[in-house]
Backbone as CSV, one residue per row, in Angstrom:
resi,resn,N_x,N_y,N_z,CA_x,CA_y,CA_z,C_x,C_y,C_z
1,UNK,-11.074,234.060,31.949,-9.932,233.345,31.385,-9.350,234.084,30.185
2,UNK,-10.202,234.665,29.352,-9.715,235.395,28.193,-8.852,236.585,28.582
3,UNK,-9.194,237.219,29.728,-8.403,238.356,30.205,-6.948,237.946,30.382
4,UNK,-6.726,236.783,31.003,-5.360,236.332,31.262,-4.664,235.966,29.957
5,UNK,-5.409,235.376,29.028,-4.804,234.995,27.757,-4.298,236.232,27.006
6,UNK,-5.140,237.275,26.956,-4.771,238.502,26.249,-3.610,239.202,26.935
7,UNK,-3.696,239.310,28.258,-2.658,240.035,28.974,-1.314,239.320,28.885
8,UNK,-1.327,237.990,29.007,-0.079,237.231,28.873,0.525,237.446,27.489
9,UNK,-0.347,237.469,26.438,0.144,237.638,25.080,0.789,239.012,24.915
10,UNK,0.204,240.031,25.492,0.765,241.374,25.393,2.110,241.461,26.102
11,UNK,2.182,240.873,27.295,3.453,240.867,28.016,4.490,240.068,27.249
12,UNK,4.034,238.992,26.586,4.938,238.114,25.864,5.683,238.795,24.734
13,UNK,5.148,239.912,24.212,5.833,240.615,23.143,7.187,241.143,23.617
14,UNK,7.334,241.388,24.912,8.595,241.905,25.451,9.295,240.859,26.309
15,UNK,8.805,239.635,26.276,9.326,238.587,27.136,8.237,238.153,28.089
16,UNK,7.909,236.866,28.093,6.783,236.372,28.892,6.998,236.611,30.382
17,UNK,5.950,237.077,31.040,5.946,237.220,32.487,4.633,236.652,33.026
18,UNK,4.701,235.676,33.939,3.468,235.107,34.494,2.691,236.165,35.283
19,UNK,1.385,235.986,35.324,0.542,236.852,36.141,0.254,236.134,37.453
20,UNK,0.687,236.727,38.542,0.455,236.166,39.878,-0.169,237.257,40.733
21,UNK,-1.391,237.017,41.171,-2.129,238.005,41.949,-2.195,237.560,43.404
22,UNK,-1.752,238.430,44.317,-1.809,238.120,45.736,-0.526,237.505,46.249
23,UNK,-0.568,236.990,47.459,0.575,236.326,48.084,0.123,235.031,48.730
24,UNK,1.086,234.173,49.029,0.794,232.950,49.762,-0.272,232.084,49.120
25,UNK,-1.192,231.605,49.936,-2.229,230.690,49.478,-3.186,231.356,48.495
26,UNK,-3.450,232.653,48.671,-4.310,233.379,47.741,-3.680,233.397,46.342
27,UNK,-2.390,233.679,46.280,-1.674,233.696,44.995,-1.679,232.311,44.358
28,UNK,-1.532,231.281,45.167,-1.523,229.899,44.663,-2.862,229.529,44.037
29,UNK,-3.956,229.902,44.704,-5.286,229.614,44.165,-5.503,230.356,42.840
30,UNK,-5.090,231.607,42.785,-5.234,232.373,41.548,-4.393,231.777,40.427
31,UNK,-3.181,231.342,40.755,-2.305,230.750,39.751,-2.885,229.434,39.241
32,UNK,-3.420,228.614,40.139,-4.018,227.348,39.719,-5.165,227.561,38.737
33,UNK,-5.976,228.584,38.985,-7.121,228.842,38.110,-6.698,229.259,36.708
34,UNK,-5.606,229.989,36.606,-5.184,230.531,35.312,-4.040,229.748,34.675
35,UNK,-3.567,228.708,35.324,-2.376,227.996,34.851,-2.519,227.423,33.442
36,UNK,-3.618,226.735,33.093,-3.710,226.184,31.731,-3.565,227.257,30.651
37,UNK,-4.239,228.390,30.851,-4.173,229.468,29.863,-2.779,230.083,29.802
38,UNK,-2.176,230.309,30.968,-0.843,230.909,30.993,0.203,229.970,30.402
39,UNK,0.084,228.669,30.684,1.039,227.702,30.142,0.932,227.604,28.624
40,UNK,-0.283,227.736,28.105,-0.469,227.681,26.650,0.253,228.841,25.970
41,UNK,0.079,230.039,26.526,0.748,231.212,25.963,2.262,231.079,26.102
42,UNK,2.710,230.629,27.268,4.145,230.478,27.515,4.774,229.464,26.562
43,UNK,4.125,228.317,26.389,4.664,227.255,25.528,4.768,227.692,24.076
44,UNK,3.893,228.620,23.660,3.897,229.099,22.284,4.731,230.361,22.086
45,UNK,5.406,230.804,23.140,6.273,231.968,22.993,7.458,231.617,22.099
46,UNK,8.012,232.608,21.448,9.076,232.384,20.463,10.278,231.652,21.061
47,UNK,10.702,232.050,22.260,11.886,231.444,22.882,11.652,229.974,23.211
48,UNK,10.481,229.680,23.765,10.172,228.294,24.109,10.100,227.411,22.863
49,UNK,9.427,227.892,21.840,9.290,227.094,20.624,10.649,226.877,19.952
50,UNK,11.503,227.894,19.993,12.838,227.756,19.393,13.643,226.661,20.094
51,UNK,13.661,226.690,21.423,14.458,225.724,22.179,13.877,224.312,22.107
52,UNK,12.588,224.184,22.296,11.989,222.844,22.325,11.963,222.202,20.942
53,UNK,11.755,222.995,19.894,11.787,222.444,18.533,13.178,221.944,18.193
54,UNK,14.198,222.719,18.558,15.588,222.303,18.317,15.892,221.015,19.075
55,UNK,15.467,220.923,20.328,15.720,219.723,21.126,15.023,218.519,20.499
56,UNK,13.778,218.709,20.097,12.998,217.620,19.490,13.669,217.098,18.228
57,UNK,14.212,218.003,17.418,14.851,217.620,16.159,16.193,216.931,16.364
58,UNK,16.922,217.315,17.408,18.273,216.804,17.615,18.361,215.640,18.600
59,UNK,17.317,215.422,19.400,17.391,214.432,20.485,17.788,213.044,19.998
60,UNK,17.260,212.637,18.858,17.539,211.295,18.358,18.968,211.076,17.909
61,UNK,19.704,212.150,17.658,21.084,212.020,17.181,22.120,212.187,18.288
62,UNK,21.680,212.404,19.508,22.611,212.562,20.633,23.177,211.200,21.012
63,UNK,24.486,211.060,20.915,25.106,209.763,21.179,26.199,209.819,22.245
64,UNK,26.467,210.997,22.796,27.514,211.106,23.810,27.259,212.320,24.684
65,UNK,27.921,212.340,25.819,27.832,213.500,26.706,28.356,214.743,26.020
66,UNK,29.367,214.567,25.178,29.937,215.696,24.446,28.899,216.320,23.511
67,UNK,28.062,215.484,22.885,27.014,215.997,22.006,26.069,216.929,22.761
68,UNK,25.788,216.607,23.997,24.847,217.396,24.792,25.462,218.726,25.213
69,UNK,26.660,218.665,25.795,27.258,219.890,26.344,27.781,220.818,25.251
70,UNK,27.985,220.293,24.039,28.493,221.121,22.939,27.404,222.015,22.350
71,UNK,26.157,221.696,22.597,25.031,222.456,22.047,24.297,223.134,23.204
72,UNK,24.451,224.446,23.326,23.896,225.163,24.469,22.362,225.071,24.526
73,UNK,21.707,225.030,23.385,20.256,224.916,23.374,19.813,223.549,23.906
74,UNK,20.504,222.507,23.476,20.213,221.160,23.968,20.458,221.083,25.463
75,UNK,21.584,221.635,25.886,21.952,221.592,27.297,20.946,222.376,28.150
76,UNK,20.456,223.481,27.633,19.484,224.302,28.363,18.215,223.519,28.647
77,UNK,17.716,222.801,27.652,16.496,222.014,27.830,16.768,220.817,28.736
78,UNK,17.894,220.141,28.510,18.215,218.948,29.294,18.315,219.264,30.782
79,UNK,19.056,220.300,31.129,19.211,220.665,32.536,17.932,221.276,33.094
80,UNK,17.295,222.110,32.298,16.067,222.761,32.749,14.967,221.779,33.071
81,UNK,14.933,220.643,32.396,13.897,219.633,32.637,13.963,219.066,34.047
82,UNK,15.136,219.156,34.677,15.313,218.617,36.030,15.493,219.717,37.068
83,UNK,15.294,220.959,36.648,15.485,222.072,37.574,16.944,222.327,37.882
84,UNK,17.831,221.922,36.975,19.279,222.066,37.182,19.881,223.138,36.280
85,UNK,19.068,224.111,35.873,19.520,225.136,34.940,20.691,225.969,35.462
86,UNK,20.902,225.986,36.763,22.032,226.741,37.317,23.375,226.116,36.946
87,UNK,23.355,224.876,36.447,24.594,224.209,36.045,24.918,224.417,34.564
88,UNK,24.223,225.331,33.912,24.402,225.521,32.471,25.845,225.859,32.108
89,UNK,26.529,226.573,32.973,27.922,226.955,32.680,28.930,225.910,33.159
90,UNK,28.479,224.924,33.916,29.384,223.896,34.454,29.462,222.711,33.493
91,UNK,29.940,222.975,32.286,29.896,221.958,31.232,30.737,220.721,31.564
92,UNK,31.912,220.916,32.159,32.769,219.767,32.476,32.073,218.860,33.498
93,UNK,31.462,219.472,34.507,30.751,218.719,35.538,29.574,217.946,34.931
94,UNK,28.777,218.607,34.104,27.621,217.954,33.491,28.075,216.836,32.554
95,UNK,29.131,217.091,31.813,29.651,216.064,30.901,30.053,214.811,31.664
96,UNK,30.674,214.992,32.817,31.072,213.834,33.619,29.850,213.098,34.175
97,UNK,28.852,213.843,34.630,27.618,213.226,35.125,27.002,212.340,34.051
98,UNK,26.906,212.878,32.841,26.279,212.144,31.741,27.141,210.974,31.268
99,UNK,28.443,211.208,31.148,29.335,210.182,30.613,29.450,208.980,31.538
100,UNK,29.476,209.216,32.848,29.602,208.108,33.800,28.288,207.377,34.011
101,UNK,27.172,208.047,33.702,25.875,207.395,33.827,25.480,207.126,35.266
102,UNK,24.546,206.180,35.422,24.042,205.884,36.764,23.987,204.397,37.072
103,UNK,24.489,203.555,36.176,24.436,202.111,36.418,25.554,201.638,37.350
104,UNK,26.626,202.429,37.460,27.733,202.107,38.366,27.528,202.851,39.684
105,UNK,27.560,202.104,40.786,27.330,202.707,42.105,28.353,203.786,42.442
106,UNK,29.538,203.712,41.827,30.597,204.678,42.113,30.587,205.885,41.179
107,UNK,29.632,205.946,40.264,29.582,207.071,39.336,29.265,208.351,40.095
108,UNK,29.642,209.475,39.502,29.451,210.764,40.162,27.975,211.029,40.459
109,UNK,27.102,210.684,39.538,25.667,210.920,39.736,25.149,210.204,40.972
110,UNK,25.640,208.983,41.188,25.196,208.200,42.345,25.816,208.676,43.650
111,UNK,26.902,209.432,43.556,27.539,209.948,44.768,27.041,211.338,45.155
112,UNK,26.223,211.937,44.289,25.657,213.249,44.590,24.477,213.092,45.547
113,UNK,24.370,213.995,46.510,23.241,213.933,47.442,21.935,214.346,46.773
114,UNK,22.026,215.112,45.697,20.853,215.561,44.952,20.494,214.502,43.913
115,UNK,19.356,213.833,44.088,18.962,212.715,43.225,18.609,213.145,41.804
116,UNK,18.460,214.443,41.561,18.123,214.900,40.209,19.251,214.621,39.219
117,UNK,20.485,214.587,39.696,21.605,214.275,38.809,21.553,212.807,38.366
118,UNK,21.157,211.946,39.259,21.005,210.531,38.892,19.886,210.374,37.869
119,UNK,18.798,211.105,38.055,17.695,211.033,37.092,18.141,211.502,35.713
120,UNK,18.920,212.573,35.683,19.449,213.102,34.419,20.319,212.057,33.725
121,UNK,21.256,211.461,34.475,22.171,210.471,33.903,21.429,209.212,33.463
122,UNK,20.440,208.805,34.237,19.661,207.607,33.912,18.886,207.789,32.620
123,UNK,18.270,208.933,32.456,17.433,209.166,31.284,18.251,209.272,29.993
124,UNK,19.469,209.791,30.072,20.308,209.847,28.881,21.006,208.520,28.606
125,UNK,21.362,207.771,29.649,21.937,206.425,29.510,23.123,206.377,28.548
126,UNK,24.043,207.319,28.656,25.213,207.326,27.787,26.280,206.322,28.235
127,UNK,26.086,205.684,29.396,27.067,204.713,29.861,26.821,203.336,29.243
128,UNK,25.909,203.256,28.274,25.683,201.995,27.583,24.834,201.012,28.344
129,UNK,23.877,201.484,29.091,22.978,200.611,29.847,22.245,199.703,28.871
130,UNK,22.415,198.396,29.038,21.844,197.452,28.085,22.510,197.626,26.731
131,UNK,21.712,197.651,25.667,22.270,197.821,24.324,22.006,199.223,23.787
132,UNK,21.420,200.078,24.619,21.025,201.411,24.153,21.936,202.489,24.689
133,UNK,22.345,203.376,23.823,23.142,204.533,24.232,22.493,205.766,23.628
134,UNK,21.897,206.586,24.450,21.254,207.788,23.943,19.970,208.110,24.657
135,UNK,19.048,208.719,23.933,17.824,209.223,24.522,16.624,208.645,23.784
136,UNK,15.774,207.928,24.493,14.582,207.363,23.881,13.618,208.479,23.470
137,UNK,12.870,208.307,22.371,11.914,209.333,21.932,10.896,209.702,23.012
138,UNK,10.392,208.714,23.733,9.404,208.993,24.785,10.029,209.805,25.915
139,UNK,11.318,209.524,26.203,12.015,210.277,27.246,12.266,211.709,26.798
140,UNK,12.623,211.878,25.535,12.847,213.220,24.999,11.564,214.048,25.074
141,UNK,10.448,213.421,24.749,9.155,214.116,24.815,8.831,214.529,26.252
142,UNK,9.102,213.622,27.194,8.854,213.939,28.602,9.775,215.063,29.075
143,UNK,11.021,215.062,28.612,11.958,216.123,28.979,11.449,217.487,28.519
144,UNK,10.928,217.541,27.302,10.404,218.801,26.778,9.237,219.279,27.637
145,UNK,8.351,218.357,27.991,7.212,218.701,28.855,7.701,219.229,30.203
146,UNK,8.668,218.534,30.789,9.200,218.951,32.092,9.955,220.277,31.998
147,UNK,10.658,220.470,30.872,11.391,221.723,30.687,10.436,222.914,30.651
148,UNK,9.336,222.767,29.949,8.351,223.855,29.897,7.802,224.158,31.284
149,UNK,7.442,223.091,32.015,6.884,223.283,33.357,7.903,223.934,34.287
150,UNK,9.147,223.453,34.240,10.186,224.004,35.101,10.517,225.449,34.729
151,UNK,10.551,225.742,33.435,10.878,227.098,32.982,9.796,228.082,33.404
152,UNK,8.541,227.658,33.315,7.446,228.508,33.774,7.574,228.740,35.277
153,UNK,7.879,227.676,36.017,8.026,227.799,37.472,9.166,228.737,37.840
154,UNK,10.251,228.714,37.065,11.381,229.609,37.322,10.935,231.057,37.203
155,UNK,10.148,231.367,36.172,9.654,232.737,35.996,8.733,233.146,37.142
156,UNK,7.876,232.223,37.560,7.012,232.500,38.711,7.867,232.764,39.949
157,UNK,8.932,231.984,40.091,9.799,232.094,41.259,10.589,233.382,41.344
158,UNK,10.680,234.121,40.251,11.403,235.401,40.299,10.726,236.387,41.234
159,UNK,9.408,236.278,41.362,8.674,237.152,42.289,8.022,236.382,43.423
160,UNK,7.785,235.076,43.234,7.137,234.248,44.253,7.891,232.920,44.398
161,UNK,9.031,232.916,45.083,9.821,231.679,45.214,9.014,230.517,45.803
162,UNK,8.098,230.811,46.722,7.314,229.742,47.335,6.381,229.074,46.325
163,UNK,5.878,229.833,45.357,4.996,229.248,44.342,5.784,228.374,43.363
164,UNK,7.032,228.731,43.136,7.879,227.861,42.307,8.028,226.493,42.977
165,UNK,8.259,226.501,44.271,8.376,225.239,45.011,7.059,224.471,44.986
166,UNK,5.940,225.191,45.092,4.630,224.544,45.080,4.359,223.885,43.725
167,UNK,4.674,224.579,42.647,4.486,224.014,41.302,5.327,222.756,41.120
168,UNK,6.573,222.815,41.595,7.461,221.657,41.490,6.922,220.479,42.292
169,UNK,6.461,220.745,43.513,5.965,219.670,44.376,4.766,218.984,43.769
170,UNK,3.919,219.742,43.115,2.699,219.195,42.521,3.019,218.095,41.513
171,UNK,4.073,218.304,40.717,4.442,217.302,39.715,5.337,216.207,40.294
172,UNK,6.226,216.564,41.217,7.168,215.591,41.757,6.476,214.513,42.587
173,UNK,5.440,214.881,43.320,4.707,213.885,44.097,4.168,212.772,43.204
174,UNK,3.581,213.163,42.087,2.996,212.169,41.194,4.071,211.303,40.543
175,UNK,5.204,211.904,40.180,6.299,211.124,39.601,6.766,210.047,40.575
176,UNK,6.896,210.416,41.850,7.335,209.454,42.857,6.320,208.346,43.035
177,UNK,5.045,208.699,43.038,3.994,207.692,43.221,4.005,206.668,42.093
178,UNK,4.399,207.094,40.893,4.393,206.206,39.732,5.606,205.278,39.670
179,UNK,6.622,205.543,40.491,7.831,204.718,40.473,7.575,203.348,41.088
180,UNK,8.154,202.322,40.487,8.009,200.958,40.992,9.184,200.618,41.914
181,UNK,9.225,201.305,43.059,10.254,201.066,44.068,9.577,201.033,45.436
182,UNK,10.332,200.657,46.459,9.762,200.543,47.797,9.409,201.916,48.364
183,UNK,8.572,201.918,49.391,8.194,203.179,50.032,9.402,203.839,50.708
184,UNK,10.292,203.021,51.281,11.511,203.588,51.862,12.324,204.308,50.790
185,UNK,12.436,203.679,49.614,13.198,204.280,48.518,12.575,205.607,48.090
186,UNK,11.261,205.671,48.092,10.585,206.910,47.704,10.855,208.023,48.717
187,UNK,10.879,207.674,49.987,11.211,208.683,51.000,12.647,209.168,50.825
188,UNK,13.556,208.232,50.521,14.952,208.634,50.305,15.078,209.535,49.079
189,UNK,14.260,209.290,48.055,14.268,210.155,46.875,13.761,211.553,47.226
190,UNK,12.760,211.624,48.091,12.286,212.931,48.573,13.411,213.663,49.286
191,UNK,14.117,212.953,50.140,15.211,213.563,50.903,16.357,214.016,49.995
192,UNK,16.488,213.380,48.826,17.544,213.744,47.886,17.116,214.749,46.843
193,UNK,15.884,215.257,46.968,15.364,216.239,46.025,15.163,217.554,46.779
194,UNK,16.153,218.469,46.758,16.110,219.669,47.607,14.821,220.489,47.519
195,UNK,14.268,220.767,46.320,13.034,221.566,46.285,11.853,220.868,46.953
196,UNK,11.681,219.572,46.677,10.564,218.836,47.268,10.773,218.645,48.759
197,UNK,11.993,218.386,49.151,12.306,218.238,50.572,11.973,219.516,51.331
198,UNK,12.293,220.673,50.735,12.012,221.947,51.380,10.524,222.120,51.637
199,UNK,9.692,221.727,50.672,8.236,221.827,50.831,7.759,220.952,51.980
200,UNK,8.225,219.718,52.030,7.780,218.796,53.078,8.294,219.204,54.452
201,UNK,9.545,219.626,54.522,10.090,220.065,55.813,9.290,221.238,56.380
202,UNK,8.961,222.188,55.511,8.194,223.341,55.972,6.779,222.932,56.354
203,UNK,6.141,222.119,55.527,4.772,221.683,55.797,4.677,220.909,57.111
204,UNK,5.720,220.155,57.430,5.725,219.340,58.648,6.321,220.082,59.845
205,UNK,6.772,221.311,59.626,7.307,222.112,60.727,8.631,221.616,61.261
206,UNK,9.458,221.029,60.384,10.756,220.501,60.812,11.806,221.612,60.808
207,UNK,12.708,221.630,61.792,13.713,222.705,61.894,14.814,222.566,60.857
208,UNK,15.556,223.637,60.647,16.649,223.645,59.674,17.729,222.623,60.028
209,UNK,17.907,222.346,61.306,18.938,221.414,61.764,18.569,219.957,61.512
210,UNK,17.355,219.715,61.083,16.863,218.354,60.883,17.751,217.559,59.926
211,UNK,18.268,218.229,58.889,19.077,217.546,57.885,20.412,217.027,58.392
212,UNK,20.786,217.397,59.611,22.058,216.925,60.171,21.924,215.557,60.838
213,UNK,20.687,215.085,60.982,20.474,213.777,61.606,20.925,212.658,60.684
214,UNK,21.150,211.487,61.270,21.436,210.287,60.489,20.297,210.064,59.497
215,UNK,20.624,209.593,58.289,19.637,209.464,57.224,18.478,208.543,57.601
216,UNK,18.776,207.462,58.315,17.703,206.548,58.728,16.799,207.195,59.775
217,UNK,17.388,208.028,60.625,16.594,208.754,61.614,15.707,209.771,60.920
218,UNK,16.231,210.416,59.874,15.423,211.361,59.108,14.207,210.663,58.504
219,UNK,14.421,209.470,57.964,13.318,208.696,57.395,12.255,208.440,58.448
220,UNK,12.681,208.048,59.627,11.748,207.769,60.723,10.952,209.012,61.106
221,UNK,11.641,210.152,61.208,10.967,211.390,61.604,10.000,211.854,60.519
222,UNK,10.441,211.799,59.272,9.562,212.196,58.168,8.271,211.381,58.191
223,UNK,8.427,210.081,58.343,7.252,209.199,58.312,6.338,209.457,59.510
224,UNK,6.932,209.615,60.689,6.131,209.853,61.899,5.418,211.194,61.835
225,UNK,6.129,212.230,61.393,5.513,213.551,61.306,4.408,213.589,60.249
226,UNK,4.630,212.887,59.148,3.606,212.814,58.102,2.353,212.119,58.623
227,UNK,2.573,211.049,59.378,1.446,210.303,59.934,0.651,211.147,60.923
228,UNK,1.355,211.875,61.788,0.666,212.685,62.797,0.018,213.934,62.186
229,UNK,0.574,214.427,61.083,0.054,215.658,60.477,-1.036,215.387,59.442
230,UNK,-0.805,214.398,58.591,-1.734,214.142,57.484,-2.480,212.815,57.595
231,UNK,-2.133,212.022,58.601,-2.842,210.761,58.805,-2.327,209.616,57.960
232,UNK,-1.254,209.842,57.174,-0.637,208.790,56.364,0.881,208.916,56.481
233,UNK,1.576,207.804,56.275,3.018,207.831,56.458,3.825,207.434,55.243
234,UNK,3.159,207.260,54.084,3.867,206.826,52.887,3.673,207.822,51.741
235,UNK,4.655,207.869,50.845,4.624,208.810,49.734,3.443,208.545,48.806
236,UNK,3.152,207.274,48.527,2.022,206.964,47.657,0.730,207.555,48.200
237,UNK,0.575,207.517,49.505,-0.632,208.059,50.129,-0.618,209.587,50.089
238,UNK,0.550,210.188,50.329,0.662,211.645,50.256,0.442,212.154,48.833
239,UNK,0.773,211.327,47.852,0.673,211.749,46.459,-0.757,211.759,45.941
240,UNK,-1.690,211.157,46.667,-3.079,211.222,46.233,-3.484,212.683,46.150
241,UNK,-4.380,212.998,45.206,-4.651,214.402,44.862,-4.996,215.258,46.080
242,UNK,-5.901,214.777,46.884,-6.329,215.568,48.033,-5.210,215.849,49.010
243,UNK,-4.410,214.838,49.315,-3.358,215.000,50.314,-2.176,215.806,49.792
244,UNK,-1.808,215.630,48.536,-0.704,216.436,48.002,-1.093,217.916,48.008
245,UNK,-2.358,218.194,47.755,-2.837,219.579,47.831,-2.767,220.094,49.259
246,UNK,-3.083,219.219,50.216,-3.004,219.613,51.627,-1.568,219.930,52.031
247,UNK,-0.624,219.124,51.538,0.787,219.357,51.844,1.213,220.732,51.314
248,UNK,0.850,221.020,50.066,1.234,222.295,49.457,0.569,223.462,50.176
249,UNK,-0.715,223.316,50.511,-1.417,224.388,51.239,-0.741,224.661,52.578
250,UNK,-0.407,223.606,53.266,0.215,223.771,54.581,1.610,224.396,54.452
251,UNK,2.336,223.988,53.420,3.638,224.597,53.158,3.502,226.099,52.937
252,UNK,2.534,226.500,52.097,2.366,227.915,51.783,1.938,228.724,53.000
253,UNK,1.072,228.148,53.821,0.619,228.852,55.018,1.749,229.007,56.030
254,UNK,2.526,227.943,56.224,3.655,228.028,57.156,4.730,228.981,56.632
255,UNK,4.962,228.946,55.333,5.937,229.869,54.746,5.465,231.306,54.898
256,UNK,4.174,231.525,54.719,3.618,232.864,54.866,3.740,233.351,56.311
257,UNK,3.531,232.440,57.239,3.688,232.787,58.652,5.123,233.181,58.949
258,UNK,6.060,232.422,58.363,7.482,232.699,58.576,7.881,234.043,57.977
259,UNK,7.305,234.353,56.806,7.644,235.598,56.124,6.842,236.793,56.638
260,UNK,5.763,236.512,57.384,4.933,237.581,57.912,4.176,238.327,56.837
261,UNK,3.736,237.621,55.793,3.083,238.265,54.666,1.568,238.341,54.863
262,UNK,0.997,239.482,54.530,-0.432,239.701,54.339,-1.303,239.459,55.564
263,UNK,-1.306,238.207,56.054,-2.199,237.879,57.148,-1.500,238.036,58.498
264,UNK,-2.291,238.215,59.510,-1.745,238.213,60.856,-1.370,236.796,61.232
265,UNK,-0.495,236.649,62.218,-0.085,235.324,62.675,-1.283,234.526,63.161
266,UNK,-2.224,235.216,63.821,-3.391,234.518,64.350,-4.241,233.932,63.224
267,UNK,-4.449,234.698,62.158,-5.264,234.212,61.054,-4.613,233.028,60.351
268,UNK,-3.292,233.106,60.163,-2.590,232.004,59.511,-2.627,230.762,60.399
269,UNK,-2.465,230.949,61.695,-2.524,229.812,62.608,-3.881,229.131,62.539
270,UNK,-4.949,229.902,62.425,-6.296,229.341,62.302,-6.442,228.565,61.007
271,UNK,-5.867,229.103,59.923,-5.931,228.390,58.638,-5.136,227.085,58.694
272,UNK,-4.000,227.106,59.397,-3.233,225.875,59.556,-4.033,224.804,60.279
273,UNK,-4.727,225.218,61.311,-5.528,224.269,62.091,-6.661,223.694,61.238
274,UNK,-7.302,224.556,60.446,-8.404,224.075,59.630,-7.927,223.213,58.462
275,UNK,-6.650,223.474,58.017,-6.102,222.680,56.924,-5.755,221.267,57.367
């Protein structure tokens, strides 16, 4: 473990770079073993501390969508916490998402197929939900935590896109399990979360054309395929530690088979069967 701590620190002098050894499932196992140490070094890097400290200090004074988009550091953390960092330059679009909020069914966030925009608008609550307008301290703290995790995953994804998806799935499954909504609603949230949906579609062997089906039919297929593949048909059950790990392992093995990396097709097929 000390080897990774020292090496990450040395790389960090020129800009942090995660250490990922191997490909596919082998790389995932290596990353899991070293993740606590690597995340500690990453979180204490100068860039991370600068952005998160600024966000922590300013979060309580944010009172409008304009306040968020006017400060690039604030906007970077806010969008990065939801994996929406690609929208950093789309200030008008983000401002509208935040300003309209998510309490009105006709708001832009609610009309987006990607549910992460609704989560962003809900957490900021600038539309005056109840008597509160702004960002709760507990929500700001969670955003900082999510921003660090997402930012680390982005760096991993520069060389291992599949591991970025795996890291995201690991946290998203648990978030969904903790929500107090129906199981159907949780499946719809999965379908509206492109990174998590990609992991499940690959793990279940669903074709690219699957997304063109009627939404209710997609729900039926997702549930049936999950039941036949993992023995459970609900998100809460998939989110249990053992099964969420199985989903990620199967995703990585199928992705590796598709990419033709490292192992022969026969070996990967055997691992899929044993998984």
